[in-house]
Backbone as a printed PyTorch tensor [residue, N CA C, xyz], in Angstrom:
tensor([[[ -1.2260,  -9.3610,  -2.8820],
         [ -2.6670,  -9.3120,  -2.6760],
         [ -3.2590,  -8.2970,  -3.6500]],

        [[ -3.4920,  -8.7860,  -4.8670],
         [ -4.0280,  -7.9430,  -5.9180],
         [ -5.3150,  -8.5620,  -6.4490]],

        [[ -6.2880,  -7.7290,  -6.7610],
         [ -7.5040,  -8.2100,  -7.4120],
         [ -7.2190,  -8.3770,  -8.8990]],

        [[ -7.3750,  -9.5970,  -9.4530],
         [ -7.1520,  -9.7790, -10.8890],
         [ -8.3750,  -9.3500, -11.6980]],

        [[ -8.2020,  -9.2720, -12.9960],
         [ -9.3240,  -8.9550, -13.8780],
         [-10.4050, -10.0210, -13.7570]],

        [[-11.6580,  -9.5950, -13.7840],
         [-12.7760, -10.5220, -13.8660],
         [-13.3450, -11.0110, -12.5570]],

        [[-12.7650, -10.6440, -11.4140],
         [-13.2750, -11.1730, -10.1440],
         [-14.3450, -10.2860,  -9.5160]],

        [[-14.4720,  -9.0580,  -9.9910],
         [-15.5280,  -8.1690,  -9.4950],
         [-16.3390,  -7.6690, -10.6850]],

        [[-17.5890,  -7.2610, -10.4180],
         [-18.4360,  -6.8150, -11.5210],
         [-17.9830,  -5.4480, -12.0390]],

        [[-18.4470,  -5.1150, -13.2270],
         [-17.9820,  -3.9200, -13.9290],
         [-18.2600,  -2.6440, -13.1340]],

        [[-19.4260,  -2.5810, -12.5020],
         [-19.7800,  -1.3810, -11.7470],
         [-18.8080,  -1.0910, -10.6220]],

        [[-18.3860,  -2.1470,  -9.9260],
         [-17.4450,  -1.9650,  -8.8150],
         [-16.0700,  -1.5550,  -9.3370]],

        [[-15.6650,  -2.1650, -10.4530],
         [-14.3800,  -1.7980, -11.0490],
         [-14.3870,  -0.3380, -11.5020]],

        [[-15.5090,   0.0930, -12.0860],
         [-15.6310,   1.4910, -12.5210],
         [-15.6020,   2.4340, -11.3230]],

        [[-16.2660,   2.0300, -10.2420],
         [-16.2270,   2.8290,  -9.0210],
         [-14.8200,   2.9450,  -8.4640]],

        [[-14.0490,   1.8600,  -8.5940],
         [-12.6580,   1.8900,  -8.1500],
         [-11.8380,   2.8990,  -8.9360]],

        [[-12.0630,   2.9340, -10.2540],
         [-11.3570,   3.9140, -11.0810],
         [-11.7450,   5.3370, -10.6940]],

        [[-13.0410,   5.5490, -10.4570],
         [-13.5020,   6.8860, -10.0760],
         [-12.8510,   7.3320,  -8.7650]],

        [[-12.8310,   6.4250,  -7.7850],
         [-12.2100,   6.7530,  -6.5050],
         [-10.7210,   7.0040,  -6.6400]],

        [[-10.0560,   6.1900,  -7.4670],
         [ -8.6130,   6.3510,  -7.6480],
         [ -8.2810,   7.6710,  -8.3490]],

        [[ -9.0950,   8.0370,  -9.3390],
         [ -8.8650,   9.3020, -10.0480],
         [ -9.0290,  10.4850,  -9.0970]],

        [[-10.0700,  10.4450,  -8.2790],
         [-10.2980,  11.5310,  -7.3220],
         [ -9.1560,  11.6400,  -6.3120]],

        [[ -8.7180,  10.4850,  -5.8080],
         [ -7.6430,  10.5050,  -4.8140],
         [ -6.3140,  10.9230,  -5.4450]],

        [[ -6.0920,  10.4940,  -6.6920],
         [ -4.8750,  10.9120,  -7.3900],
         [ -4.8820,  12.4220,  -7.6290]],

        [[ -6.0550,  12.9550,  -8.0060],
         [ -6.1660,  14.4010,  -8.2310],
         [ -5.9200,  15.1730,  -6.9390]],

        [[ -6.4840,  14.6730,  -5.8330],
         [ -6.2640,  15.3170,  -4.5380],
         [ -4.7900,  15.2690,  -4.1600]],

        [[ -4.1620,  14.1070,  -4.3870],
         [ -2.7410,  13.9550,  -4.0520],
         [ -1.8820,  14.9230,  -4.8630]],

        [[ -2.1520,  14.9960,  -6.1680],
         [ -1.3650,  15.8870,  -7.0250],
         [ -1.5690,  17.3500,  -6.6450]],

        [[ -2.7850,  17.6770,  -6.2330],
         [ -3.0480,  19.0520,  -5.7970],
         [ -2.2490,  19.3810,  -4.5390]],

        [[ -2.2310,  18.4420,  -3.5810],
         [ -1.4500,  18.6660,  -2.3540],
         [  0.0490,  18.7450,  -2.6640]],

        [[  0.4910,  17.9000,  -3.5930],
         [  1.9120,  17.9080,  -3.9630],
         [  2.2980,  19.2470,  -4.5870]],

        [[  1.4160,  19.7770,  -5.4390],
         [  1.7130,  21.0360,  -6.1350],
         [  1.8400,  22.2130,  -5.1760]],

        [[  1.2720,  22.0830,  -3.9780],
         [  1.3390,  23.1630,  -2.9910],
         [  2.6240,  23.1280,  -2.1720]],

        [[  3.4170,  22.0960,  -2.3350],
         [  4.6600,  22.0040,  -1.5820],
         [  5.6900,  22.9920,  -2.1340]],

        [[  6.6320,  23.4340,  -1.3100],
         [  7.6090,  24.4420,  -1.7480],
         [  8.3800,  24.0460,  -3.0070]],

        [[  8.8020,  22.7780,  -3.0840],
         [  9.5820,  22.3210,  -4.2410],
         [  9.1760,  20.8930,  -4.5900]],

        [[  8.0170,  20.7150,  -5.2550],
         [  7.5340,  19.3620,  -5.5460],
         [  8.4670,  18.5610,  -6.4420]],

        [[  9.2120,  19.2430,  -7.3100],
         [ 10.1170,  18.5390,  -8.2260],
         [ 11.2310,  17.8260,  -7.4570]],

        [[ 11.5640,  18.3380,  -6.2850],
         [ 12.6450,  17.7430,  -5.4970],
         [ 12.3150,  16.3260,  -5.0530]],

        [[ 11.0200,  15.9830,  -5.0190],
         [ 10.6180,  14.6470,  -4.5780],
         [ 10.6770,  13.6100,  -5.6910]],

        [[ 10.8700,  14.0520,  -6.9380],
         [ 10.7940,  13.1230,  -8.0690],
         [ 11.8280,  11.9980,  -7.9830]],

        [[ 13.1150,  12.2690,  -7.7160],
         [ 14.0720,  11.1580,  -7.6110],
         [ 13.6990,  10.1650,  -6.5100]],

        [[ 13.2660,  10.6800,  -5.3730],
         [ 12.8510,   9.8120,  -4.2670],
         [ 11.6460,   8.9750,  -4.6740]],

        [[ 10.6840,   9.6060,  -5.3600],
         [  9.4890,   8.8940,  -5.8080],
         [  9.8500,   7.7970,  -6.8030]],

        [[ 10.7850,   8.0880,  -7.7060],
         [ 11.2110,   7.0860,  -8.6860],
         [ 11.8560,   5.8910,  -7.9930]],

        [[ 12.7090,   6.1740,  -7.0050],
         [ 13.3690,   5.0960,  -6.2710],
         [ 12.3460,   4.2230,  -5.5430]],

        [[ 11.3770,   4.8440,  -4.8810],
         [ 10.3980,   4.0780,  -4.1150],
         [  9.3790,   3.3890,  -5.0120]],

        [[  9.1530,   3.9010,  -6.2120],
         [  8.3290,   3.1760,  -7.1850],
         [  8.9930,   1.8490,  -7.5230]],

        [[ 10.3060,   1.8940,  -7.7410],
         [ 11.0510,   0.6700,  -8.0460],
         [ 11.0370,  -0.2950,  -6.8680]],

        [[ 11.1980,   0.2310,  -5.6560],
         [ 11.1760,  -0.6220,  -4.4590],
         [  9.8140,  -1.2830,  -4.3060]],

        [[  8.7470,  -0.5120,  -4.4560],
         [  7.3900,  -1.0480,  -4.3580],
         [  7.1490,  -2.0960,  -5.4370]],

        [[  7.6270,  -1.8330,  -6.6390],
         [  7.4520,  -2.7540,  -7.7620],
         [  8.1390,  -4.0920,  -7.4880]],

        [[  9.3790,  -4.0340,  -7.0320],
         [ 10.1570,  -5.2540,  -6.7930],
         [  9.6200,  -6.0340,  -5.5940]],

        [[  9.0180,  -5.3420,  -4.6270],
         [  8.5240,  -6.0110,  -3.4170],
         [  7.5090,  -7.0960,  -3.7320]],

        [[  6.7620,  -6.9410,  -4.8250],
         [  5.7510,  -7.9420,  -5.1730],
         [  6.3790,  -9.2600,  -5.6020]],

        [[  7.6750,  -9.2460,  -5.9040],
         [  8.3570, -10.4690,  -6.3310],
         [  8.8990, -11.2710,  -5.1520]],

        [[  8.8880, -10.6800,  -3.9620],
         [  9.4100, -11.3590,  -2.7680],
         [  8.2580, -12.0800,  -2.0750]],

        [[  8.1540, -13.3740,  -2.3010],
         [  7.0540, -14.1600,  -1.7440],
         [  7.4920, -14.8700,  -0.4630]],

        [[  6.6300, -14.8020,   0.5330],
         [  6.8890, -15.4110,   1.8340],
         [  5.8680, -16.5220,   2.0600]],

        [[  6.3040, -17.7750,   2.2670],
         [  5.3380, -18.8650,   2.4810],
         [  4.5380, -18.6630,   3.7640]],

        [[  3.2110, -18.6800,   3.6360],
         [  2.2930, -18.6020,   4.7720],
         [  1.1870, -19.6290,   4.5240]],

        [[  1.4440, -20.9120,   4.8580],
         [  0.4660, -21.9600,   4.5490],
         [ -0.9430, -21.5770,   4.9690]],

        [[ -1.9490, -21.8290,   4.0940],
         [ -1.8920, -22.6360,   2.8770],
         [ -1.5820, -21.8430,   1.6180]],

        [[ -1.0080, -20.6720,   1.7230],
         [ -0.7190, -19.8530,   0.5520],
         [  0.6310, -19.1770,   0.7480]],

        [[  0.9350, -18.2050,  -0.0650],
         [  2.1320, -17.3890,   0.1300],
         [  1.7290, -15.9270,  -0.0070]],

        [[  2.4900, -15.0510,   0.6050],
         [  2.1780, -13.6200,   0.5750],
         [  3.4260, -12.8680,   0.1220]],

        [[  3.2450, -11.6260,  -0.2660],
         [  4.3900, -10.8000,  -0.6280],
         [  4.3150,  -9.4680,   0.1040]],

        [[  5.4350,  -8.8260,   0.2350],
         [  5.4930,  -7.5450,   0.9270],
         [  4.6630,  -6.4930,   0.1990]],

        [[  4.0240,  -5.6090,   0.9590],
         [  3.2780,  -4.4850,   0.3830],
         [  4.1820,  -3.2460,   0.3070]],

        [[  4.7790,  -2.9240,   1.4460],
         [  5.6070,  -1.7270,   1.6250],
         [  4.8260,  -0.4320,   1.4470]],

        [[  3.5010,  -0.5120,   1.4830],
         [  2.7020,   0.7100,   1.3470],
         [  2.9140,   1.6400,   2.5430]],

        [[  3.1130,   1.0680,   3.7260],
         [  3.3750,   1.8960,   4.8970],
         [  4.6850,   2.6570,   4.7660]],

        [[  5.7290,   1.9750,   4.3190],
         [  7.0330,   2.6180,   4.1340],
         [  6.9520,   3.7100,   3.0720]],

        [[  6.2780,   3.3980,   1.9640],
         [  6.1280,   4.3830,   0.8880],
         [  5.3700,   5.6110,   1.3920]],

        [[  4.3230,   5.3770,   2.1730],
         [  3.5500,   6.4880,   2.7110],
         [  4.3600,   7.3670,   3.6510]],

        [[  5.1350,   6.7420,   4.5260],
         [  5.9400,   7.4970,   5.4900],
         [  6.9820,   8.3630,   4.7790]],

        [[  7.6080,   7.8120,   3.7520],
         [  8.6980,   8.5220,   3.0870],
         [  8.2360,   9.5050,   2.0170]],

        [[  7.0160,   9.3120,   1.4960],
         [  6.5710,  10.1640,   0.3880],
         [  5.3680,  11.0390,   0.6990]],

        [[  4.6180,  10.7310,   1.7460],
         [  3.4260,  11.5260,   2.0210],
         [  2.4180,  11.4180,   0.8870]],

        [[  1.9210,  12.5620,   0.4150],
         [  0.8940,  12.5580,  -0.6380],
         [  1.3980,  11.9770,  -1.9520]],

        [[  2.6920,  11.9840,  -2.1640],
         [  3.2600,  11.4120,  -3.3850],
         [  3.0840,   9.8960,  -3.4280]],

        [[  2.7560,   9.2880,  -2.2960],
         [  2.6600,   7.8290,  -2.2210],
         [  1.5840,   7.2710,  -3.1450]],

        [[  0.4340,   7.9510,  -3.2310],
         [ -0.6580,   7.3720,  -4.0220],
         [ -0.3190,   7.2950,  -5.5090]],

        [[  0.1630,   8.3680,  -6.1520],
         [  0.5720,   8.2310,  -7.5500],
         [  1.6610,   7.1860,  -7.7560]],

        [[  2.6030,   7.1070,  -6.8320],
         [  3.6790,   6.1220,  -6.9360],
         [  3.1240,   4.7040,  -6.9040]],

        [[  2.1880,   4.4460,  -6.0080],
         [  1.5960,   3.1120,  -5.9030],
         [  0.7970,   2.7730,  -7.1550]],

        [[  0.0610,   3.7310,  -7.7000],
         [ -0.6830,   3.4880,  -8.9410],
         [  0.2560,   3.1140, -10.0840]],

        [[  1.3540,   3.8310, -10.2050],
         [  2.3190,   3.5360, -11.2690],
         [  2.9250,   2.1480, -11.0700]],

        [[  3.3090,   1.8420,  -9.8330],
         [  3.8680,   0.5230,  -9.5480],
         [  2.8900,  -0.5950,  -9.8470]],

        [[  1.6260,  -0.4160,  -9.4780],
         [  0.6020,  -1.4260,  -9.7440],
         [  0.3730,  -1.6110, -11.2370]],

        [[  0.4180,  -0.5200, -11.9850],
         [  0.2350,  -0.6120, -13.4390],
         [  1.3200,  -1.4920, -14.0580]],

        [[  2.5620,  -1.2430, -13.6990],
         [  3.6520,  -2.0340, -14.2710],
         [  3.6410,  -3.4750, -13.7640]],

        [[  3.2220,  -3.6900, -12.5270],
         [  3.0820,  -5.0610, -12.0330],
         [  2.0430,  -5.8230, -12.8480]],

        [[  0.9330,  -5.1640, -13.1700],
         [ -0.1360,  -5.8090, -13.9410],
         [  0.3100,  -6.0930, -15.3690]],

        [[  0.9790,  -5.1320, -15.9930],
         [  1.3740,  -5.2700, -17.3960],
         [  2.5150,  -6.2670, -17.5680]],

        [[  3.5030,  -6.2220, -16.6830],
         [  4.7060,  -7.0270, -16.8720],
         [  4.6190,  -8.4170, -16.2560]],

        [[  3.9040,  -8.5500, -15.1320],
         [  3.8910,  -9.8310, -14.4250],
         [  2.4970, -10.4130, -14.2330]],

        [[  1.4670,  -9.6980, -14.6320],
         [  0.1110, -10.2050, -14.4480],
         [ -0.3500, -10.1630, -13.0100]],

        [[  0.3100,  -9.3540, -12.1600],
         [ -0.1350,  -9.1940, -10.7710],
         [ -1.2440,  -8.1480, -10.7470]],

        [[ -2.4520,  -8.5670, -10.4140],
         [ -3.5760,  -7.6490, -10.4710],
         [ -4.1490,  -7.6170, -11.8740]],

        [[ -4.7150,  -6.4970, -12.2700],
         [ -5.3070,  -6.3880, -13.5950],
         [ -5.4850,  -4.9350, -13.9770]],

        [[ -5.7740,  -4.7270, -15.2510],
         [ -6.0040,  -3.3690, -15.7370],
         [ -7.3880,  -2.8810, -15.3230]],

        [[ -8.3960,  -3.7480, -15.4250],
         [ -9.7530,  -3.3160, -15.0520],
         [ -9.8770,  -3.0720, -13.5510]],

        [[ -9.0340,  -3.7270, -12.7810],
         [ -9.0910,  -3.5770, -11.3150],
         [ -7.9820,  -2.6700, -10.7770]],

        [[ -7.3160,  -1.9450, -11.6720],
         [ -6.2120,  -1.0830, -11.2460],
         [ -6.6760,  -0.0360, -10.2370]],

        [[ -7.8460,   0.5360, -10.4680],
         [ -8.3610,   1.5410,  -9.5410],
         [ -8.6160,   0.9740,  -8.1570]],

        [[ -9.2450,  -0.2030,  -8.1160],
         [ -9.5220,  -0.8350,  -6.8240],
         [ -8.2340,  -1.2130,  -6.1040]],

        [[ -7.2930,  -1.7980,  -6.8450],
         [ -6.0240,  -2.1660,  -6.2210],
         [ -5.2720,  -0.9320,  -5.7280]],

        [[ -5.3980,   0.1630,  -6.4830],
         [ -4.7820,   1.4080,  -6.0390],
         [ -5.3540,   1.8890,  -4.7180]],

        [[ -6.6690,   1.7580,  -4.5650],
         [ -7.3040,   2.1650,  -3.3090],
         [ -6.9310,   1.2200,  -2.1700]],

        [[ -6.8710,  -0.0780,  -2.4620],
         [ -6.5520,  -1.0750,  -1.4350],
         [ -5.1690,  -0.8250,  -0.8270]],

        [[ -4.2100,  -0.4400,  -1.6550],
         [ -2.8550,  -0.2110,  -1.1550],
         [ -2.5530,   1.2690,  -0.9210]],

        [[ -3.2140,   2.1370,  -1.6740],
         [ -2.9360,   3.5620,  -1.5590],
         [ -3.5370,   4.2150,  -0.3310]],

        [[ -4.7660,   3.8400,   0.0080],
         [ -5.3890,   4.4160,   1.2020],
         [ -4.6010,   4.0880,   2.4730]],

        [[ -4.1740,   2.8270,   2.6700],
         [ -3.3410,   2.5440,   3.8460],
         [ -2.0180,   3.3120,   3.8400]],

        [[ -1.4500,   3.5250,   2.6560],
         [ -0.2040,   4.2960,   2.5750],
         [ -0.4200,   5.7230,   3.0560]],

        [[ -1.5240,   6.3270,   2.6320],
         [ -1.8280,   7.6870,   3.0760],
         [ -2.1550,   7.7170,   4.5650]],

        [[ -2.7550,   6.6310,   5.0570],
         [ -3.0060,   6.5330,   6.4940],
         [ -1.7100,   6.5010,   7.2850]],

        [[ -0.7340,   5.7260,   6.7900],
         [  0.5720,   5.6720,   7.4530],
         [  1.2650,   7.0320,   7.3980]],

        [[  1.1060,   7.7220,   6.2630],
         [  1.6890,   9.0610,   6.1330],
         [  1.0640,  10.0270,   7.1330]],

        [[ -0.2520,   9.9300,   7.2930],
         [ -0.9350,  10.7920,   8.2500],
         [ -0.4950,  10.5320,   9.6760]],

        [[ -0.3360,   9.2480,  10.0180],
         [  0.1400,   8.9000,  11.3590],
         [  1.5430,   9.4500,  11.5950]],

        [[  2.3810,   9.3540,  10.5820],
         [  3.7520,   9.8610,  10.7000],
         [  3.7590,  11.3720,  10.9300]],

        [[  2.8980,  12.0780,  10.2050],
         [  2.8340,  13.5370,  10.3900],
         [  2.3130,  13.8940,  11.7840]],

        [[  1.3130,  13.1620,  12.2420],
         [  0.7590,  13.4320,  13.5730],
         [  1.7790,  13.1650,  14.6760]],

        [[  2.6670,  12.2080,  14.4210],
         [  3.6570,  11.8430,  15.4370],
         [  5.0060,  12.5000,  15.2450]],

        [[  5.0370,  13.6480,  14.6010],
         [  6.3070,  14.3310,  14.3360],
         [  7.1400,  14.5060,  15.6060]],

        [[  6.4810,  14.8290,  16.7070],
         [  7.2140,  15.0190,  17.9540],
         [  7.8990,  13.7450,  18.4020]],

        [[  7.1560,  12.6320,  18.3680],
         [  7.7230,  11.3510,  18.7970],
         [  8.8210,  10.8770,  17.8590]],

        [[  8.7130,  11.2200,  16.5690],
         [  9.6790,  10.7230,  15.5910],
         [ 11.0320,  11.4240,  15.6740]],

        [[ 11.1610,  12.4010,  16.5710],
         [ 12.4570,  13.0720,  16.7160],
         [ 13.4960,  12.1550,  17.3490]],

        [[ 13.0410,  11.1890,  18.1310],
         [ 13.9640,  10.1960,  18.6810],
         [ 13.9240,   8.9470,  17.8070]],

        [[ 15.0030,   8.2040,  17.8000],
         [ 15.0700,   7.0100,  16.9560],
         [ 14.0460,   5.9710,  17.3970]],

        [[ 13.9090,   5.7720,  18.7060],
         [ 12.9420,   4.7950,  19.2120],
         [ 11.5170,   5.2120,  18.8590]],

        [[ 11.2260,   6.4980,  19.0000],
         [  9.8940,   6.9790,  18.6600],
         [  9.5950,   6.8230,  17.1870]],

        [[ 10.5840,   7.1210,  16.3460],
         [ 10.4040,   6.9820,  14.9030],
         [ 10.1540,   5.5260,  14.5220]],

        [[ 10.8900,   4.6140,  15.1420],
         [ 10.7170,   3.1950,  14.8360],
         [  9.3550,   2.6970,  15.3020]],

        [[  8.9080,   3.1760,  16.4650],
         [  7.5870,   2.7910,  16.9510],
         [  6.4800,   3.2680,  16.0320]],

        [[  6.5850,   4.5170,  15.5830],
         [  5.6000,   5.0510,  14.6410],
         [  5.6220,   4.2790,  13.3290]],

        [[  6.8240,   3.9680,  12.8500],
         [  6.9590,   3.2390,  11.5920],
         [  6.3380,   1.8530,  11.6940]],

        [[  6.6020,   1.1690,  12.8000],
         [  6.0190,  -0.1660,  12.9860],
         [  4.4970,  -0.0900,  12.9890]],

        [[  3.9540,   0.8430,  13.7530],
         [  2.4980,   0.9750,  13.8560],
         [  1.8790,   1.3200,  12.5070]],

        [[  2.4970,   2.2700,  11.8040],
         [  1.9570,   2.6810,  10.5080],
         [  2.0080,   1.5760,   9.4780]],

        [[  3.1310,   0.8550,   9.4190],
         [  3.2830,  -0.1950,   8.4170],
         [  2.3970,  -1.4000,   8.7170]],

        [[  2.3750,  -1.8370,   9.9750],
         [  1.5220,  -2.9710,  10.3440],
         [  0.0530,  -2.6190,  10.1420]],

        [[ -0.3190,  -1.4100,  10.5460],
         [ -1.6980,  -0.9710,  10.3500],
         [ -2.0650,  -0.8800,   8.8880]],

        [[ -1.1070,  -0.4710,   8.0400],
         [ -1.3660,  -0.3790,   6.6040],
         [ -1.6660,  -1.7540,   6.0140]],

        [[ -0.9150,  -2.7610,   6.4390],
         [ -1.1750,  -4.1220,   5.9510],
         [ -2.5580,  -4.5910,   6.3820]],

        [[ -2.8890,  -4.4020,   7.6420],
         [ -4.1850,  -4.8660,   8.1490],
         [ -5.3400,  -4.1400,   7.4660]],

        [[ -5.2040,  -2.8280,   7.2670],
         [ -6.2520,  -2.0790,   6.5730],
         [ -6.3720,  -2.5400,   5.1250]],

        [[ -5.2420,  -2.7970,   4.4870],
         [ -5.2720,  -3.2950,   3.1160],
         [ -5.9750,  -4.6330,   3.0050]],

        [[ -5.7310,  -5.5150,   3.9710],
         [ -6.3880,  -6.8300,   3.9770],
         [ -7.8950,  -6.6740,   4.1390]],

        [[ -8.3130,  -5.7940,   5.0420],
         [ -9.7500,  -5.5590,   5.2560],
         [-10.3970,  -5.0080,   3.9900]],

        [[ -9.7470,  -4.0470,   3.3420],
         [-10.2840,  -3.4730,   2.1070],
         [-10.3580,  -4.5230,   1.0060]],

        [[ -9.2970,  -5.3130,   0.8690],
         [ -9.2610,  -6.3630,  -0.1500],
         [-10.4020,  -7.3550,   0.0430]],

        [[-10.5370,  -7.8670,   1.2660],
         [-11.5740,  -8.8630,   1.5450],
         [-12.9670,  -8.2760,   1.3530]],

        [[-13.1740,  -7.0580,   1.8030],
         [-14.4960,  -6.4270,   1.6870],
         [-14.8810,  -6.2080,   0.2350]],

        [[-13.9460,  -5.6930,  -0.5620],
         [-14.2270,  -5.4400,  -1.9780],
         [-14.4420,  -6.7440,  -2.7240]],

        [[-13.6180,  -7.7350,  -2.4380],
         [-13.7490,  -9.0160,  -3.1310],
         [-15.0890,  -9.6720,  -2.8360]],

        [[-15.4920,  -9.6780,  -1.5790],
         [-16.7680, -10.2960,  -1.2140],
         [-17.9510,  -9.5060,  -1.7680]],

        [[-17.8260,  -8.1860,  -1.8030],
         [-18.9200,  -7.3560,  -2.3240],
         [-19.0650,  -7.4820,  -3.8310]],

        [[-17.9790,  -7.8060,  -4.5190],
         [-18.0260,  -7.8370,  -5.9800],
         [-18.1050,  -9.2120,  -6.5950]],

        [[-18.3790, -10.2380,  -5.7920],
         [-18.4490, -11.5950,  -6.3350],
         [-19.6050, -11.7350,  -7.3240]],

        [[-19.3700, -12.3740,  -8.4700],
         [-20.4610, -12.6400,  -9.4060],
         [-21.5140, -13.5420,  -8.7760]],

        [[-22.7410, -13.4390,  -9.2560],
         [-23.8540, -14.1990,  -8.6760],
         [-23.6640, -15.7020,  -8.8160]],

        [[-22.9480, -16.1360,  -9.8560],
         [-22.8020, -17.5700, -10.1140],
         [-21.8060, -18.2510,  -9.1800]],

        [[-21.0610, -17.4860,  -8.4310],
         [-20.0230, -18.0510,  -7.5600],
         [-20.6420, -18.6100,  -6.2810]],

        [[-20.0840, -19.7320,  -5.8010],
         [-20.4880, -20.3030,  -4.5150],
         [-19.9800, -19.3710,  -3.4070]],

        [[-20.8710, -18.5780,  -2.8440],
         [-20.4610, -17.5270,  -1.9130],
         [-19.8900, -18.0810,  -0.6060]],

        [[-20.4610, -19.1640,  -0.1040],
         [-19.9390, -19.7330,   1.1420],
         [-18.5100, -20.2260,   0.9680]],

        [[-18.2780, -20.9210,  -0.1420],
         [-16.9370, -21.4210,  -0.4190],
         [-15.9620, -20.2610,  -0.6150]],

        [[-16.4250, -19.2400,  -1.3280],
         [-15.5550, -18.0980,  -1.5950],
         [-15.2510, -17.3200,  -0.3140]],

        [[-16.2330, -17.2170,   0.5750],
         [-15.9950, -16.5250,   1.8500],
         [-14.9130, -17.2370,   2.6580]],

        [[-14.9730, -18.5670,   2.6660],
         [-13.9660, -19.3300,   3.4080],
         [-12.5780, -19.1280,   2.7980]],

        [[-12.5270, -19.0940,   1.4770],
         [-11.2450, -18.8930,   0.8000],
         [-10.6840, -17.5020,   1.0950]],

        [[-11.5510, -16.4970,   1.0680],
         [-11.1110, -15.1260,   1.3510],
         [-10.6550, -14.9970,   2.7990]],

        [[-11.3690, -15.6380,   3.7200],
         [-10.9870, -15.6020,   5.1300],
         [ -9.6270, -16.2540,   5.3370]],

        [[ -9.3870, -17.3850,   4.6560],
         [ -8.0910, -18.0590,   4.7770],
         [ -6.9710, -17.1700,   4.2420]],

        [[ -7.2400, -16.5020,   3.1220],
         [ -6.2370, -15.6140,   2.5360],
         [ -5.9550, -14.4250,   3.4520]],

        [[ -7.0180, -13.8590,   4.0170],
         [ -6.8490, -12.7150,   4.9200],
         [ -6.0840, -13.1190,   6.1750]],

        [[ -6.3840, -14.2950,   6.7090],
         [ -5.7040, -14.7770,   7.9100],
         [ -4.2140, -14.9790,   7.6580]],

        [[ -3.8890, -15.4620,   6.4490],
         [ -2.4840, -15.6940,   6.1090],
         [ -1.6840, -14.4000,   6.0870]],

        [[ -2.3720, -13.2780,   5.8780],
         [ -1.6730, -11.9930,   5.8360],
         [ -1.4620, -11.3890,   7.2270]],

        [[ -2.0230, -12.0030,   8.2580],
         [ -1.8350, -11.4940,   9.6130],
         [ -0.3690, -11.4170,  10.0110]],

        [[  0.3930, -12.5300,   9.8730],
         [  1.8180, -12.4630,  10.2180],
         [  2.5940, -11.4670,   9.3650]],

        [[  2.1010, -11.2230,   8.1310],
         [  2.7930, -10.2720,   7.2640],
         [  2.7830,  -8.8710,   7.8680]],

        [[  1.7170,  -8.5350,   8.5880],
         [  1.6530,  -7.2200,   9.2360],
         [  2.8130,  -7.0590,  10.2150]],

        [[  3.1120,  -8.1180,  10.9710],
         [  4.2340,  -8.0820,  11.9130],
         [  5.5630,  -7.9670,  11.1720]],

        [[  5.7200,  -8.7860,  10.1250],
         [  6.9720,  -8.7730,   9.3580],
         [  7.2100,  -7.4050,   8.7280]],

        [[  6.1700,  -6.8830,   8.0950],
         [  6.3300,  -5.5980,   7.4130],
         [  6.5370,  -4.4600,   8.4120]],

        [[  5.8890,  -4.5700,   9.5660],
         [  6.1230,  -3.5710,  10.6010],
         [  7.5710,  -3.5600,  11.0460]],

        [[  8.1450,  -4.7460,  11.2340],
         [  9.5410,  -4.8460,  11.6630],
         [ 10.4960,  -4.3550,  10.5770]],

        [[ 10.2210,  -4.7340,   9.3240],
         [ 11.0740,  -4.2930,   8.2100],
         [ 11.0570,  -2.7690,   8.0920]],

        [[  9.8610,  -2.1970,   8.1790],
         [  9.7320,  -0.7410,   8.0550],
         [ 10.3800,  -0.0300,   9.2370]],

        [[ 10.1740,  -0.5620,  10.4430],
         [ 10.7920,   0.0410,  11.6290],
         [ 12.3140,   0.0160,  11.5240]],

        [[ 12.8610,  -1.1040,  11.0540],
         [ 14.3110,  -1.2100,  10.9050],
         [ 14.8270,  -0.2210,   9.8580]],

        [[ 14.0810,  -0.0780,   8.7640],
         [ 14.4850,   0.8540,   7.7040],
         [ 14.4700,   2.2970,   8.2040]],

        [[ 13.3840,   2.6630,   8.8870],
         [ 13.2790,   4.0280,   9.4110],
         [ 14.3250,   4.2740,  10.4940]],

        [[ 14.5860,   3.2580,  11.3170],
         [ 15.6150,   3.3920,  12.3390],
         [ 16.9850,   3.6460,  11.7330]],

        [[ 17.2920,   2.9310,  10.6560],
         [ 18.5730,   3.1380,   9.9690],
         [ 18.6590,   4.5430,   9.3790]],

        [[ 17.5850,   4.9730,   8.7040],
         [ 17.5800,   6.3060,   8.0980],
         [ 17.6800,   7.4000,   9.1570]],

        [[ 17.0320,   7.1650,  10.3040],
         [ 17.0760,   8.1480,  11.3950],
         [ 18.4950,   8.2730,  11.9470]],

        [[ 19.1420,   7.1500,  12.1480],
         [ 20.5060,   7.1690,  12.6860],
         [ 21.4810,   7.8170,  11.7030]],

        [[ 21.2050,   7.6000,  10.3990],
         [ 22.0780,   8.1750,   9.3750],
         [ 21.7770,   9.6440,   9.1040]],

        [[ 20.6910,  10.1540,   9.6910],
         [ 20.3180,  11.5450,   9.4490],
         [ 19.8780,  11.7930,   8.0220]],

        [[ 19.2460,  10.7960,   7.4130],
         [ 18.8780,  10.8780,   6.0000],
         [ 17.8070,  11.9360,   5.7400]],

        [[ 17.9400,  12.6300,   4.6110],
         [ 16.9310,  13.6010,   4.1870],
         [ 15.6250,  12.9170,   3.7950]],

        [[ 15.6560,  11.6080,   3.5740],
         [ 14.4350,  10.8880,   3.1970],
         [ 13.3370,  11.0530,   4.2380]],

        [[ 13.7220,  11.1800,   5.5020],
         [ 12.7260,  11.2990,   6.5700],
         [ 12.1310,  12.6970,   6.6710]],

        [[ 12.6540,  13.6170,   5.9160],
         [ 12.1360,  14.9770,   5.9940],
         [ 11.2320,  15.3230,   4.8230]],

        [[ 10.9050,  14.3060,   4.0160],
         [ 10.0750,  14.6230,   2.8570],
         [  8.7280,  13.9800,   2.8640]],

        [[  8.3880,  13.2280,   3.9280],
         [  7.1200,  12.5350,   3.9810],
         [  5.9620,  13.4410,   4.3020]]])
């Protein structure tokens, strides 16, 4: 679910870049305040690759197909580092596979990055519950499913707000609604995938869960 080049007007695309730059600057500032920000670099590199590859996994959802976001998982495991990681992943997806676009990189970053930070915030708020494996899996499911749903709402809202005047708006609204509806089951799938991943890491006592 990426906005390609040319589907929104220039002003909205520019606003997306402005918002993405501000959020990236805020994220980097928060990262710099951590005790050892360099320690997160290998983890960030690994999750950039995971996020990048996830766009290649397409799941049929008639009348279209969808792909995994994994923004919730990235947010839980990386915290503030999630937004720069998602921007980098989106850039390479656009350049190498034509998923999304360069002019819409800022908007796509916000569509997937804001939900990732939301999932990270939920994970931090639920630190007490995440001490048990069941609690951690419940938080992971909620954060990941919520991230998908928020991303769909942002995508649909931005797309409808940025439609060129020459486009048949009624037809386009129906198409956007169909696309958004198709992503509903994806929220469940991604919630389950993320919960299973966090459950495995929790049982293994992985350090990955201590860096979000």
